[in-house]
Each structure stands twice: as C-alpha cells, then as structure tokens.
C-alpha positions, 0 to 999 in steps of 0.5 A: 546511559545505556537504553534499549527499545523496550525502555519504552514498554512501561505504562503510565503507572510504571507497570511494564507491558507485555506482549504488546505492539509499540508502531504499526505501519499500515500499507495498502499493498503486499509489495509496499509492505515488503519493501517498508519491512526490508528498508526498516530492517537496513536502517535498524542494522546500523543501530547499536546493540542490533546485531540480529538485524544485520541480515536485511533480507529475512523472509517473512513468510517462509517460517512455517513453524512460527520460530523466531530468535528475535527476543533479545532484549537489546535489539529492535523488534521488526515483523511484516504481515501480508496476504497472499502467503500461508497465514498460519505462520504469521499467527504462530509468530505473533502467538509465541511473542504474546504468550512469552510477553515479548514486545514488538517495537514495529509492525508493518501490515496490510490492513486485510490480513492483520485483520484476519491474523488478530481475529483468527481465534474467533473461527475456531476454538483456541485450546483445542486448535492448541492441543492439536498443533502440540501434537502435529508439532511433535510428529514433525520433530519426530519425522526430523530424527533418523530412525536407525534399523533397530527402530531407536531415535538416532541424531537430528538430520540437521545435525548430522551429516547425512541428512538433507540441510536445512531448507532442502526437501528429502527425497523419496517416500515420506518417513513414518513417525510415532509417539511413545508414552514418554513423548506424550507425557512430555507434551503436557497435554493436560495443560489448558493453554491456547498458545497466546492466540485467543488474545492476539487482538489485545496487542494493539490496546497500547499502541503508541505510534500509528503510521498510514502510508498511501493514506488516501488509498487506505481511507478510501472506499476500497479499504473502508471495511477492513480499516473499520475493523482494524480501528476498532482494535485500537485504543480509545482516545485517551483524552484524560492521558498524558501526551506521552501515553496518547496514540500518535497518528501520522498519514502520509500520501502524495496526494490527498483528494478532497473527497476523503478528507472529512473521512480522515478527520473522522478517523483522526478524531477516533484514534487520537486526541487533540487537533490534527496538524496538516502540512504539505510539501506541494505548492499545488496545496496552496489553494487549499489553505484558508485566508487569515485575517491578516491576507485580506490586504492584497499585494496591490493594496486592494481589499478583496471580498472573501466571498469572491475568492472562496465559493460557498462549496469551498467555504463549507469544505474548509469548515468541515475539515482540518485546514492545511496549516503550512505549506513547506517549500515545494519538493516536486521530483525533477520529472520531464514529461512527454506526451505523444500523440498516436493511434490506440493500435499503434502503442506497442509499436511505438513503445518498441520504437522508443526502446530501440531508439534509446537503449542506453537511457531507457535501460529499465522501463516500467510501463502502466496499462489498464488491465491484467490482459495488457500486461500479458499481451504486451509483454508477450509482443515485446518478448517476441521482438527480443525485448526482455520483458515481464508482466505484473499484476494482482492475479499473479501469487506472492512469489511470482510477484517477488521475482519479477520485481527483483529481476526488474530491480537487478536489470535482468528485465528491461521492460516491466508491464504493470497495472496499478499494482505498482503505482504506489509506494514501489522503489525501484532504485535509479529507474529512469523511464515510466511509461503510461501506455494507458492513462489511469482513471484517476488523476491522482493515480497519474502523480503515483505512477510517474512518482516510480521515477525521479526519486531521491533527487535524481532526474526522470522521464514520464512518457504518456501515450495519448489517443484521440479518445483520451486526449481530453482525459489527459487535459483534465490530468494535466490541469489537475496534477500537472498545475506546477508546469510553467507551459502546457506540455507539447504534443509530440508525434513520433516518426512514422506514427503520425495519426490521421488528423481529420479522423482525429478531430472526429473521435476527439470530438465524439469523446467529449459528447455526452448522452443527449439530455444528461446534465453535468457539474459545473467542472464538466463532463471529464471531471464527472467521469472520474469523480461521478456526477454524470446524470443521464436522461433516464431517471434512476430508482432513487429519483423515482423514490424521491418523485413519489414521495414528493407527490405523496407529500403534496397530496396530504 
C-alpha cells in the first residue's frame, strides 16, 4: 500500500487536519537549527517519492516573497525558522501554508523567533496588512515586466533573454511601475482576508511530536520567557485521548545538570501525559539512579543502610524528579585530553607553537575563548603569523557566521576562534582538535566544547590551557565531567613555556581564597562560584529584610 506523510494528518474523529505542524524541533542557536534542517533535507532526499528534497542546500531565508514549491502531497515538508534574518519571508511561508491548508511535517526553529513569527498578527491589523501586501506585490510584479518605448508591457524579465537572470540585481536607476484599472480589479481588493496570518499560532494546536535539542540549555533560565510563551501555544495535556493522539515529547542533551531537572518535570507534565521515561548513555549518570529494594544486598553480602548511601538532599531531589530508569552502555567519545600549564600571557604563543609543530594532525582547530574581544584579538594575531584564522561570535550577522563556518568546514580556514556559540551541536566532520584557550565557566559547557571532536566513532584531541588562576577550576571540571577517567590527567609544560613555579604557587593559593568571613556550601568555593551559593560577609538586602521581619515577630 502506497502511503504518504500526509496520511498522518487525521484527527481521532476521522476529520482531516489542515495547515498544521506535525513535528517541532527546537534548537538554542541559529547555526544548530540551520544544520538540523540541512541534515533532515539530506535524509529525506533518499525517501521514495521525495524528489523535491534532492537539493539539500536550500536557503531558508533567501525567499523574500515567501514562495514555496513544497506543496507536493507525496513529499515531506520541512521548514526552518531562526533569527538574524528577515522575519517577513518566514511569516509569509507559514501564512501561505496556513491559508492553503497545507501541513508541515517538520519545523525546525529557535524559540524566540518562532514566538515572534506566530504572534506577528498581534502587532498589526492582519486584514490591513494583507491589503498593503497585495498592492506591493502587484507593483513588484509590474516591475518585473519590460516596458517598451510605446508604454506597453512586454515579456517578463525572467523569461526574456535581455533581462537579468534570477538572483541578479538589475543595474541602473529603479524602474517605474504603475497599475491600471484592470490590474486593480484583478487584485480583488474587496476580499476580506488576512492571508492566513491571524491564525498562525493555531498551527501548533495539533502537534504530534515535540523534540527539544540541547534541552538543558533551552529549559534553563536564559530561554525561560521564550519557552513559556511557546509552551502556552502547545496542545493541552490530553489525558482522555488515545496514545496515538497524545503529544510525544523527546528531550536530548549531552549534559543534564540537577539544577534544571525539576523544571524539566514541570514542562513534561504540562505538555505530555503519562510518566516520562529517562534513559542515559553515560556511566557517570549511574549515581543518579535510585537503588531498588533488590539492590540493598551488596556484592560482599553486607547490607548497607540507605541513609549511608544517599544524603537527605539527594533523597529529596530523587523524590521530586523523574528518576533515570536505565543507563545504557557508555558511549563516551574517543577523546584524548591534554592539559598544559602556562602563564596567561603565553597562551597565544603556545597555540602558535602547537600549530607549527603539528601541521598535519592539526589541519583544522576549533579554539574556544571567553569573550568576543578575545576571538578578534587572537585571530588577528594568528593571521599576522600567516595562519588562516577567523573569529565567530554572537555579534556577527547570520550571513557572516555561515560564511565562516562554511570556510572552516571546507578547510580554507585552519583555525576558528569562537565563543561558546559553537559549543553546542555544531558538527564539523572530521574535526581533529579542540582547544580550550579559556576554560568555560560551566563544567557542563566543557563537555559540549570537547564534544565537537571525536564524533561518529573517530578519535579526537582536546587541549586545555590552564593558568595559576584557573587551575582549581579545571580540577573542579575534571571531577565533575571527566570522572570516567581512570587516572588524573597529566599536566604538561611545553618547551620554552615553563611558568615560574614560585609565582604559580602564590597565584594558585590566592585563587582559592575567599573573602574573609564568607561562608560556602560543603562542596567548596569552586563549586559555589559555578553554581552560586557564595555568601560574603556583607549582608544582602534580603538578609536585612528577613532580620527585620524576625525582630518584628519577636517584638509581638
């Protein structure tokens, strides 16, 4: 029996869905969204009756008129929406499908831009805007016609031989365009229609699958407002519906800090019915698996008390979050770690030394720094030494980001200096080396950074520069994210870059000292610096208010 993806667009009562989105994939960055869309286009191009997707290099934001030839019922419809590019073409594409009743099989989007697109009609009268668009489109159509010396319209430029080809701008002064009475009558201006824009937010009402990539990032505080607005557009928890019609939610991430697990459960209970199933492929997650009654018997025959194995905080946490049901065999990548001790001022020269000594094995290197200024500063110095280098950071426009990533993937750029913008999800095939020029603030980001190498079963190398000030921070990262290592990673010293050990000891000790009178959690200063919890001697405003309230209560 021949089936098509659109066969899934039927409600429980047999009625056909129209203008709906079946699967929504959320990504935290534009680069990851564009990469996901490209991969999906490649995958679906091999499916039968899907000739439209043979071109996997579709430009999702170079469509100013919103035209789309993806209405073929036998093909899988894929669209990508992200920020940094004009919003109007994205709105026009969705509105066209909504008005025509055409479904979208997979939509890949960043949360902020998707909310802006779906809520666009709230900022202007959709009917008046539709009328304005029809008039402007009519003028655009007229401007594409050749105007002869007698004032009559000729053939369209795209079909004629004399006009510029598609994609090329016409040189010279702008052409004049005018509308005749017949043109205005053909526009059907009396039609009261918003072109499908007023109901764009309803395209998620019958969503089947929600996929959240880099879930720890999207469900963290930085995306909380955008995610809450987006979640309000999803279908309600249909507890009375059948299993086939319930929203299926899938969350993926290389790291899952305990700090966000309670929010994850709240989100899942809000959009999906039933009890979530948590599966991990990291052996490090075994410590979060609660012990069953059968596990009380230890291997040596002794019977350990649960209170000795789990702290009260751990018990409370496990009681309030969905436990991990199963830990699959560890699929840790084959990444070799090198840690190099050096002074901060020598990091650029040390990077140059490594590049010169390893011309073949370091043909492409992704270097992570802490700030936008550092990306420009380091890349400029490397270019002075004749090393092809480029910077990548959030202040670049989308076109510049795409060009830099494309050149790096093609090998035209040997070194790409980036902020954590490229730390999550970006796939550079066969990337051999990642360098942590600056250590990340979050220990979880270290895993995401080094995960850019050693992908698809290949071996990779991660080099981390540590100074006297950052040594204790790397020790913390090593204990949190590299606890699968059998031995402590050896600290290396490059020839000619040996630090002053006496000065190192002084700076290292100073970095671990806190403000006199400050109190910290039991996990120590470095943990509190990353996750908060450092409390200084000076009282905060909340502390003063609590003390005032306590005194007032005692006085009564």
